[in-house]
C-alpha positions in Angstrom: 1.5 -7.0 36.8 -1.4 -8.9 38.6 -0.5 -12.3 40.1 -3.0 -14.8 41.5 -2.0 -17.8 43.8 -4.4 -20.6 44.7 -3.0 -23.3 47.0 -4.6 -26.5 48.3 -3.5 -29.5 50.3 -4.1 -32.8 48.4 -4.0 -36.2 50.1 -1.8 -37.7 47.4 1.9 -37.7 46.5 3.2 -34.9 44.4 4.2 -37.3 41.6 0.7 -38.7 41.5 -0.9 -35.2 41.2 1.6 -34.3 38.5 0.8 -37.5 36.5 -2.9 -36.8 36.8 -2.5 -33.4 35.3 -0.2 -34.6 32.5 -2.7 -37.2 31.2 -5.3 -36.8 28.4 -8.6 -35.6 30.0 -7.1 -33.4 32.7 -8.2 -30.2 31.0 -11.8 -31.5 30.4 -12.0 -32.4 34.1 -10.6 -29.1 35.2 -12.6 -26.6 33.1 -15.6 -25.4 35.1 -19.0 -26.1 33.5 -20.0 -22.5 33.4 -16.9 -21.5 31.3 -17.5 -21.6 27.5 -14.2 -23.2 26.4 -13.4 -26.2 24.1 -10.2 -28.2 23.8 -9.0 -28.4 20.2 -5.7 -30.2 20.7 -3.4 -31.4 23.5 0.1 -32.6 22.9 1.1 -33.2 26.6 3.0 -31.2 29.2 6.6 -31.9 28.0 8.9 -29.0 27.2 7.5 -27.3 24.1 4.2 -29.2 24.0 1.2 -27.0 23.0 -2.4 -26.9 24.0 -5.0 -25.2 21.7 -8.3 -24.0 23.1 -11.4 -22.2 21.6 -12.8 -19.8 24.2 -16.2 -18.2 23.8 -19.3 -19.1 21.7 -19.8 -19.3 18.0 -18.5 -16.4 15.9 -17.3 -14.6 19.1 -14.9 -17.3 20.1 -11.1 -16.8 20.3 -8.3 -19.2 19.7 -5.9 -19.6 22.6 -2.5 -21.4 22.2 -0.4 -22.2 25.2 3.1 -23.6 25.2 4.7 -25.6 28.0 8.1 -24.8 29.5 10.1 -25.1 32.7 9.0 -28.7 33.1 10.3 -30.6 36.2 8.7 -34.0 36.0 6.9 -34.9 39.2 7.2 -31.3 40.6 6.2 -28.6 38.1 5.3 -27.5 34.6 4.5 -24.0 33.3 2.5 -22.7 30.3 2.5 -19.4 28.6 0.1 -17.9 26.1 1.6 -17.6 22.6 -1.7 -16.7 21.0 -4.8 -15.3 22.7 -6.5 -12.3 24.2 -3.9 -11.4 26.9 -0.8 -9.3 26.3 0.9 -11.6 28.9 -0.2 -14.8 30.6 2.0 -17.3 32.4 0.6 -20.2 34.5 2.8 -22.3 36.9 1.5 -25.6 38.1 3.5 -26.6 41.2 3.3 -29.9 43.2 5.3 -29.8 46.5 5.6 -32.8 48.8 4.1 -32.0 52.2 4.6 -35.4 54.0 4.8 -39.1 53.1 1.2 -39.2 51.7 0.3 -35.6 50.8 1.3 -32.7 48.8 0.5 -29.0 48.2 -0.9 -28.0 44.8 -0.3 -24.4 43.7 -1.6 -22.7 40.6 0.1 -19.3 40.1 -1.1 -16.9 37.3 0.8 -13.9 36.2 -1.0 -11.8 33.6 -1.6 -8.5 32.0 -5.3 -7.9 31.2 -6.3 -7.0 27.6 -7.5 -3.5 26.7 -4.8 -1.3 28.2 -6.0 1.2 30.8 -9.6 0.2 30.2 -8.7 -3.4 30.9 -7.3 -2.4 34.3 -10.8 -1.6 35.4 -11.9 -5.2 35.1 -8.9 -6.7 37.1 -11.0 -7.0 40.3 -13.7 -9.0 38.5 -11.2 -11.0 36.6 -9.3 -12.0 39.7 -12.6 -13.0 41.4 -13.5 -15.1 38.4 -10.1 -16.8 38.2 -10.2 -17.7 41.9 -13.7 -19.2 41.4 -12.3 -21.3 38.5 -9.2 -22.5 40.3 -11.1 -23.2 43.5 -13.3 -25.4 41.4 -10.3 -27.0 39.7 -8.6 -27.9 43.0 -11.9 -29.4 44.4 -12.2 -31.6 41.4 -8.5 -32.6 41.5 -8.8 -33.5 45.2 -12.0 -35.6 44.8 -11.0 -37.4 41.6 -7.7 -38.5 43.1 -9.5 -39.6 46.2 -11.9 -41.8 44.2 -9.1 -43.4 42.2 -7.1 -44.1 45.4 -10.2 -45.6 47.1 -11.3 -47.9 44.3 -8.0 -48.6 42.6 -5.2 -48.4 45.3 -2.9 -50.6 43.3 -3.1 -48.3 40.2 -4.3 -51.1 38.0 -4.8 -49.8 34.4 -8.1 -51.1 33.0 -9.1 -51.2 29.3 -12.7 -49.9 29.2 -15.0 -49.7 26.1 -17.4 -46.8 26.4 -20.4 -45.8 24.1 -21.8 -42.3 24.0 -18.4 -40.7 24.8 -19.4 -37.3 23.3 -22.5 -36.9 25.3 -23.1 -34.9 28.5 -22.0 -37.8 30.8 -19.4 -39.4 28.5 -17.6 -36.1 28.0 -16.8 -36.1 31.7 -16.6 -39.8 32.5 -14.0 -40.5 29.8 -11.6 -37.8 31.0 -12.1 -39.1 34.6 -11.1 -42.6 33.4 -8.1 -41.5 31.4 -6.7 -39.2 34.0 -6.9 -42.2 36.4 -4.5 -44.1 34.0 -7.1 -46.2 32.3 -7.3 -46.9 28.6 -10.7 -46.0 26.9 -11.9 -47.6 23.7 -14.6 -45.5 22.0 -17.6 -47.3 20.7 -18.6 -45.3 17.6 -21.4 -45.6 15.0 -19.2 -44.1 12.3 -16.2 -45.9 10.8 -13.3 -46.0 13.3 -10.5 -43.6 12.4 -8.0 -44.5 15.1 -6.9 -47.5 17.2 -9.0 -46.4 20.2 -12.3 -46.7 18.3 -14.5 -49.7 17.8 -17.4 -49.9 15.3 -20.8 -50.4 17.0 -23.7 -49.3 14.8 -27.2 -50.3 15.8 -28.5 -48.8 12.5 -26.8 -51.5 10.5 -26.6 -54.2 13.3 -22.8 -54.2 13.0 -20.2 -54.4 15.8 -16.5 -55.1 15.7 -16.8 -57.8 18.3 -13.2 -59.0 17.9 -11.9 -55.7 19.2 -13.9 -56.2 22.4 -12.0 -59.4 23.2 -10.0 -58.9 26.5 -11.5 -55.5 27.5 -11.9 -55.3 31.3 -15.2 -53.5 31.3 -17.9 -51.9 29.1 -19.8 -48.7 30.0 -22.8 -48.1 27.8 -24.2 -44.5 27.7 -25.4 -43.9 24.2 -29.0 -43.0 23.4 -31.0 -40.4 21.5 -31.5 -37.1 23.4 -34.9 -37.2 25.1 -35.4 -33.5 25.1 -37.4 -31.9 22.2 -40.9 -32.6 20.8 -41.9 -36.2 21.0 -43.0 -36.8 17.4 -43.6 -40.4 16.4 -40.2 -40.4 14.6 -38.5 -38.9 17.7 -40.0 -41.5 20.0 -38.9 -44.3 17.7 -35.3 -43.0 17.8 -35.4 -42.7 21.6 -36.7 -46.3 21.9 -34.6 -48.0 19.2 -31.3 -46.2 20.1 -31.6 -47.7 23.6 -33.3 -51.1 23.1 -31.6 -52.0 19.8 -28.2 -50.5 20.7 -28.0 -52.3 24.0 -29.2 -55.6 22.6 -26.5 -55.4 19.9 -23.8 -54.7 22.4 -25.0 -57.2 25.0 -25.2 -60.0 22.5 -21.7 -59.3 21.1 -20.3 -59.4 24.7 -22.1 -62.6 25.5 -20.4 -64.3 22.5 -16.9 -63.3 23.3 -14.2 -65.9 24.2 -12.7 -63.4 26.7 -15.6 -61.2 27.8 -15.4 -58.2 30.2 -16.0 -58.7 33.9 -18.7 -56.0 34.0 -21.2 -54.1 31.8 -22.4 -50.9 33.4 -25.4 -49.6 31.3 -27.4 -46.4 31.5 -31.1 -46.4 32.4 -33.2 -43.7 34.0 -35.6 -43.0 37.0 -38.2 -42.6 34.3 -38.6 -46.3 34.7 -40.8 -45.7 37.8 -43.3 -43.3 36.4 -45.1 -40.7 38.7 -45.1 -41.8 42.3 -46.3 -38.6 43.8 -44.7 -38.1 47.3 -43.9 -41.8 47.9 -40.3 -42.8 48.4 -38.8 -44.8 45.5 -36.2 -47.5 45.9 -34.9 -50.0 43.5 -37.6 -52.4 44.7 -40.4 -50.0 43.7 -42.8 -51.0 40.9 -43.7 -48.6 38.1 -46.8 -46.5 38.6 -48.7 -44.2 36.3 -46.2 -45.4 33.7 -45.9 -44.1 30.1 -43.5 -44.0 27.3 -40.4 -43.5 29.4 -41.2 -46.6 31.5 -41.7 -48.5 28.3 -38.3 -47.3 27.0 -36.5 -48.1 30.3 -38.0 -51.6 30.6 -36.9 -52.4 27.1 -33.5 -50.8 27.6 -32.8 -52.9 30.7 -34.2 -56.1 29.3 -31.9 -55.7 26.2 -28.8 -56.1 28.5 -30.0 -59.6 29.6 -27.8 -61.5 27.1 -24.7 -60.2 28.9 -26.1 -61.1 32.3 -27.0 -64.6 31.3 -23.5 -65.1 29.9 -22.1 -64.4 33.4 -21.1 -60.8 32.9 -21.9 -58.7 36.0 -24.5 -56.3 34.6 -25.5 -53.0 36.3 -28.3 -50.7 35.1 -27.8 -47.1 36.4 -31.3 -45.5 36.8 -30.0 -41.9 36.6 -31.9 -38.9 37.8 -31.8 -35.3 36.6 -28.2 -34.3 36.1 -27.4 -30.8 37.5 -24.9 -28.9 35.3 -25.0 -25.6 33.5 -23.3 -27.4 30.5 -26.6 -29.1 29.6 -29.9 -30.6 30.6 -32.6 -29.1 32.8 -30.4 -26.6 34.7 -29.0 -25.1 31.5 -32.5 -24.5 30.3 -33.6 -22.9 33.5 -30.6 -20.6 34.2 -31.3 -17.8 31.7 -34.6 -17.0 33.3 -33.2 -17.1 36.8 -30.2 -14.9 35.9 -32.7 -12.3 34.6 -34.7 -12.5 37.8 -37.6 -14.1 36.0 -37.3 -17.6 37.4 -40.0 -19.6 39.2 -41.4 -23.0 39.9 -42.2 -25.2 37.0 -45.2 -27.4 37.7 -46.6 -28.4 41.2 -45.0 -27.3 44.5 -44.8 -30.9 45.9 -43.6 -32.8 42.9 -40.3 -34.4 43.6 -37.1 -33.6 41.6 -34.6 -36.5 41.6 -31.5 -34.4 41.1 -27.8 -35.4 41.1 -24.6 -33.6 40.2 -22.6 -34.7 37.1 -19.6 -35.4 39.3 -21.6 -37.8 41.4 -22.9 -39.5 38.3 -19.3 -40.0 37.2 -18.5 -41.3 40.7 -21.5 -43.6 40.8 -20.5 -45.2 37.5 -16.9 -45.7 38.8 -18.3 -47.2 42.0 -20.4 -49.7 39.9 -17.3 -50.5 37.9 -15.3 -51.7 40.9 -18.0 -52.9 43.3 -18.3 -56.6 42.6 -21.4 -57.3 44.7 -23.4 -54.6 42.9 -25.5 -55.7 40.0 -29.0 -55.2 38.5 -30.9 -51.8 38.8 -29.3 -49.0 40.8 -30.8 -45.6 41.5 -28.3 -43.0 40.6 -29.8 -40.0 42.4 -28.7 -37.7 45.3 -29.6 -39.1 48.7 -31.9 -36.1 49.5 -34.4 -35.5 46.7 -36.3 -32.3 47.0 -39.6 -30.9 45.9 -39.9 -28.5 42.9 -40.6 -25.7 45.3 -37.5 -26.4 47.3 -35.4 -26.8 44.2 -36.6 -23.5 42.8 -36.0 -21.5 46.0 -32.6 -23.1 46.5 -31.5 -22.2 43.0 -32.8 -18.6 43.5 -30.9 -18.3 46.8 -27.6 -19.5 45.3 -27.9 -17.1 42.5 -29.2 -14.2 44.7 -32.2 -13.8 42.5 -36.0 -13.8 43.1 -38.2 -16.7 42.1 -41.8 -15.6 41.6 -42.7 -16.3 38.0 -44.2 -19.8 38.4 -45.3 -21.8 35.4 -48.5 -23.9 36.0 -48.6 -27.5 35.1 -51.4 -26.9 32.6 -49.2 -24.5 30.6 -46.3 -26.9 30.7 -48.5 -29.6 29.3 -49.9 -27.4 26.6 -46.5 -26.4 25.4 -44.5 -29.6 26.0 -47.1 -32.3 25.5 -46.3 -35.9 26.4 -42.6 -35.1 26.8 -43.3 -32.4 29.4 -45.8 -34.6 31.3 -43.2 -37.4 31.8 -39.9 -35.5 31.8 -40.8 -32.3 33.7 -44.1 -32.9 35.7 -43.7 -36.5 36.9 -42.8 -36.8 40.6 -40.0 -39.2 41.5 -38.8 -39.2 45.0 -36.0 -41.7 44.1 -33.3 -42.5 46.7 -30.0 -44.3 46.0 -30.5 -47.2 48.4 -28.2 -49.7 46.7 -25.4 -47.1 46.2 -25.5 -46.2 49.9 -25.7 -49.9 51.0 -22.6 -50.7 49.0 -20.6 -47.7 50.4 -20.7 -44.9 47.8 -19.7 -41.6 49.3 -21.6 -38.8 47.6 -19.6 -35.7 46.8 -22.6 -33.4 47.0 -25.5 -34.9 48.9 -27.4 -31.7 49.5 -28.9 -29.6 46.7 -27.4 -26.3 47.9 -23.8 -27.6 47.9 -24.4 -29.3 44.5 -25.7 -26.1 42.9 -22.9 -24.1 44.5 -20.3 -26.5 43.1 -21.6 -26.5 39.5 -22.2 -22.8 39.4 -19.0 -21.8 41.2 -20.7 -20.2 44.1 -18.4 -21.2 47.0 -19.3 -24.9 47.4 -18.5 -27.0 50.4 -18.5 -30.8 50.0 -20.9 -32.8 52.2 
């Protein structure tokens, strides 16, 4: 029966690594972004606890139920498949002390592939894929624990209210926070159904402000998805979801008797407009601005009531997030996998990329860094041209990149949205993040792409 072992040294005590794995959010942090799997329920890692997953897409998805056993708190837990595609699957998570400060993390998989004799033919591919996934998992575990240890060495448990928790960023930031031992309160526009939800509805101008009393921090992520045709109705939703939603929240925080110490609110590099090849820092003024600049200015201004009330307020001007789970990279990947990829727009237009893990890390840095406030560029330290981005993606995937799409065609198809979202050049650099000591996980594009695509990444 095939067995796979993946072992890594982690600079944290065995008990700390065990606790991280046992908390809500661990699975969401560990599942690679290229794997189509969704968590349906998680009971914990105590003896007999079950985890239910949905693997695959749509009608082709399968239900996987795993049950935990052989639990040794602080040292080990195991899970076995009780429903799913494999005739046999057992997974041991082992945490062995290595010295006073470190430990060895081992994931051991013993399995029998589905499909009988035919299934044996895919064992080499399956083993390669599992090693890719567990290498990714160990890298995330190591870095997440390192961030928590750096910013929160005393293991202080914060209560943090977060909006937009189901979005691309929120679905990773919330698990990062909960695995670090923090309590997250979800700001929701629908009626709360549990104690960890707080009503915040810009459509009706209602917020349960009393439930925000005493929270340590607020992270505001919510906003209408900017992708898609910019009809007048779509543009109004993009604008109002950000300006009105932020104003409602900031005013509620400003009126609290026991307000949070910090509000970290999303913004975007779209604030700057098209700067060509000029370097953009937080001091740069907008240029060739359009609708996105109008949105970002209103978005940031809407947070002013909180700042005037003495709440440290940080606006994260986020770049283009690299992940196959969503956004620009997800849209580009099918063509590149088919060998039909190419440059979109002009060769020398700048692409202000950043990995999702560094966006999570940047928000956590802003949460704890008391001398950081105001606008902050949340982009990788080495922005690249569209030509360099295209060629690097092709090299990482071992595919050609020859089918370029000219700017004129992009504008014809995408209109105003394409002109500002795809063709605008923003050579934005994270000057304030670097000045305040943020250590990027993936500072070069090649390593960032290799990480999110499981192509043997090395951290910078």
